[in-house]
Each structure stands twice: as C-alpha cells, then as structure tokens.
C-alpha positions in Angstrom: 122.1 102.9 98.6 121.5 99.6 99.8 122.7 99.5 103.1 119.5 102.3 103.5 117.2 99.7 102.0 118.7 96.8 103.9 117.9 99.1 107.1 114.0 99.6 106.1 113.8 95.5 105.5 116.1 94.0 108.0 116.6 91.1 106.1 119.1 88.7 108.3 121.2 88.1 104.8 121.6 91.4 103.8 123.9 90.0 100.6 120.7 88.3 99.3 119.1 91.3 99.1 122.1 93.1 97.5 122.4 90.5 94.7 119.0 90.5 94.0 118.0 94.3 93.9 121.9 94.0 91.5 119.7 91.9 89.3 116.6 94.1 89.4 119.0 97.1 88.3 120.5 95.7 85.3 117.0 94.3 84.2 116.3 98.3 84.5 118.8 99.4 83.1 120.1 96.6 80.2 116.4 95.3 79.7 116.5 91.8 77.6 117.0 91.9 74.0 116.3 95.3 73.3 113.1 94.9 75.4 112.2 96.4 78.7 111.1 93.6 81.2 108.7 93.5 83.9 109.0 90.9 86.7 109.2 90.3 90.1 111.4 88.5 92.8 110.0 87.4 96.5 112.8 86.9 98.9 112.5 85.1 102.1 109.9 82.9 104.1 109.7 81.2 101.1 107.7 78.1 102.4 104.6 80.5 103.0 105.2 81.9 99.6 105.3 79.2 97.5 102.1 78.2 99.8 100.6 81.1 98.8 101.4 81.0 95.1 101.1 78.3 92.2 102.9 77.5 88.6 101.5 79.7 85.7 103.6 76.8 83.5 105.7 74.2 84.3 108.5 75.2 86.6 111.6 76.0 84.0 113.6 75.5 88.2 112.2 72.4 88.8 114.8 69.6 89.2 117.9 71.2 89.0 120.1 71.2 92.3 120.4 74.3 94.6 124.2 73.8 94.2 123.2 75.3 90.7 120.6 78.0 91.6 122.3 80.2 93.7 121.6 84.1 93.0 125.6 84.5 93.2 126.0 82.1 90.2 126.7 83.7 87.2 125.0 81.4 85.0 121.9 81.4 87.5 121.9 85.3 87.0 122.1 84.8 83.3 119.3 82.1 83.1 117.1 84.6 85.5 117.5 87.7 82.7 116.1 85.3 80.3 113.6 83.4 82.5 112.0 87.1 83.2 110.9 87.2 79.9 108.5 84.9 81.2 104.9 86.0 83.2 105.2 85.2 87.0 107.8 85.6 89.9 110.5 84.2 91.4 110.3 82.6 94.5 113.9 83.0 96.7 115.2 81.8 99.9 116.7 84.1 102.1 119.9 82.6 101.8 119.9 82.9 97.9 118.7 80.3 96.2 116.4 80.6 93.7 113.5 78.0 94.5 111.1 78.5 91.4 110.1 80.9 88.7 107.2 82.0 86.8 104.6 81.5 89.7 101.3 83.5 90.2 101.0 85.1 93.5 97.7 83.9 95.0 96.5 86.1 98.1 93.3 88.4 98.0 94.4 91.8 97.4 91.1 93.3 98.2 92.6 94.9 101.6 96.1 96.2 100.0 96.3 100.0 99.2 99.2 101.1 97.0 99.4 104.2 95.9 97.9 105.4 91.6 99.3 104.6 89.0 101.1 101.3 90.1 99.3 97.7 88.2 98.6 94.1 89.4 102.5 93.3 89.5 102.7 95.5 92.7 99.3 94.7 93.7 100.7 91.0 94.0 103.7 92.5 95.8 101.9 94.2 98.3 99.9 90.9 98.8 102.4 88.7 99.8 104.7 90.7 101.7 101.7 91.6 103.8 100.7 88.1 104.4 104.1 86.4 104.9 107.8 87.8 106.2 108.9 88.2 102.7 110.2 91.1 100.9 109.0 91.8 97.1 111.3 93.5 94.2 109.2 94.4 91.5 110.4 95.4 88.0 108.9 97.8 86.3 108.6 98.0 82.5 109.1 101.6 83.2 112.1 101.1 84.4 112.0 101.8 88.0 112.2 99.3 90.6 110.0 98.9 93.5 110.3 97.2 96.9 108.1 96.4 99.1 107.4 94.9 102.7 104.8 94.2 105.1 102.0 95.4 102.4 103.1 98.8 101.8 106.1 100.5 99.6 109.1 101.4 101.1 111.9 101.9 98.4 112.1 102.8 94.6 115.3 102.6 92.7 115.3 104.7 88.8 117.4 106.2 86.5 118.9 109.1 87.2 117.9 110.8 84.2 114.2 109.6 84.5 114.3 111.3 88.0 115.4 114.3 87.2 112.8 114.6 84.6 110.1 115.3 86.8 108.5 111.4 87.2 106.3 110.4 89.4 107.4 109.1 93.4 105.1 106.5 94.6 106.7 106.4 98.0 104.0 108.0 100.8 105.5 110.3 103.5 108.9 111.3 104.3 111.7 109.7 102.4 115.5 109.9 101.7 117.1 110.6 98.3 120.2 109.2 97.8 121.9 109.9 93.6 124.4 108.0 92.1 126.1 108.0 88.4 123.1 106.2 87.0 120.5 105.5 89.6 118.6 107.4 92.4 117.4 105.5 94.9 114.0 106.7 97.3 114.0 105.0 100.7 111.5 105.6 103.6 112.8 107.5 106.4 113.3 105.5 108.9 116.4 105.3 112.0 119.7 104.5 110.1 122.2 104.0 112.4 122.5 107.0 114.3 122.9 108.8 110.7 121.1 112.3 109.9 119.0 111.4 106.1 118.1 114.2 104.6 114.3 114.5 104.2 112.5 115.1 100.7 109.1 114.9 101.1 
C-alpha cells in the first residue's frame, strides 16, 4: 500500500511519508478520546510551506529541540494525536521533524479544483501542494485519509467496511484498489516498477 502511494508522490524520504500516513490512519481508526478527528499534515518543502502559512494560536511546538520532535518518536506521536484536536495543519520536514502546529494555510485557492463534497481543509491541501513541492495528508472527520500532491487528490485510504458500503470515491480518473484487513487504499494509476495494477475506474 505505502509503496504504491510512494510511487505516486515520489518523496525522497519514504520513511517520513510512511510514518505520517501511519499516524493519519491511527487517527482515522481510533479517533481521540472517543471523537473523530479532522486534521492535516503537510510534508516536505517546509521552508516554502512555513512562508505560505501562519499560526492560528501560539505555536504549541515552538521552542522544543528538533531531537524530540521527530515523527518516529513515540512521545511526539502521542503529542500530535493530542494536538490534532486543535484547528490548523502540522508542518513536517522531509526528514521527519514536526516543525510547527496549528497553522493556517494562507494560499489563494481560487484556481484549485477538487472533487465535489470535499471541504475547506481539502481546498487548503490542494492549494499548498499546487504552490509548493509538499505533499498534504488530510484526515477527515468522515474517517478517510486523503493525499494531495501538485494541487490534486492522488490517493484515498478508508476503513474497509466504509468502502464496502458504497461510499463516494473522490479520485478522478483511473485508480488501483488495494484492500487489507481493515483498510482499503485507492491510488491514482501511474507506472509502478513494472507491476500491473488492476484498474477499477
């Protein structure tokens, strides 16, 4: 699953992407304190992303050393789960350091087109990835993880039971489906190291 997504977004550090996706999936499956969570992680091209965003509140991650803010760190992951209840996005460097939290993406989204039915967090994800080389991962309160790159939705991850109940797929164009025990992943079809992918749409 993660290899397919990695082949679409082409990040240099696949481990960072894997760690962030795993955290996003945990939030979808577990929520926080019994509540569904909506949040966004913007990964890579962090200098540009910081320039095109601003804090909504005082930055809860400011002043802490990078050594304790790595996405691999168990304490940082629990902190992110707690802070994900706040509004705003997390900015994560390509090497996995969580640089800032509770940020408002301050990019004009008027020239961004996303599928009908997606909200303001998805517009922000599309807009920031259109203006930078970042990848945005949106955790929706509807229990779907969506990945944006270059201004477009490129993958969706959802609980298997949700997919089987005929939920709306927002990917446009052909996609490949991969189903595991709890999750279904839909990824835009692109060449994947010679592997033939089953086109579902």
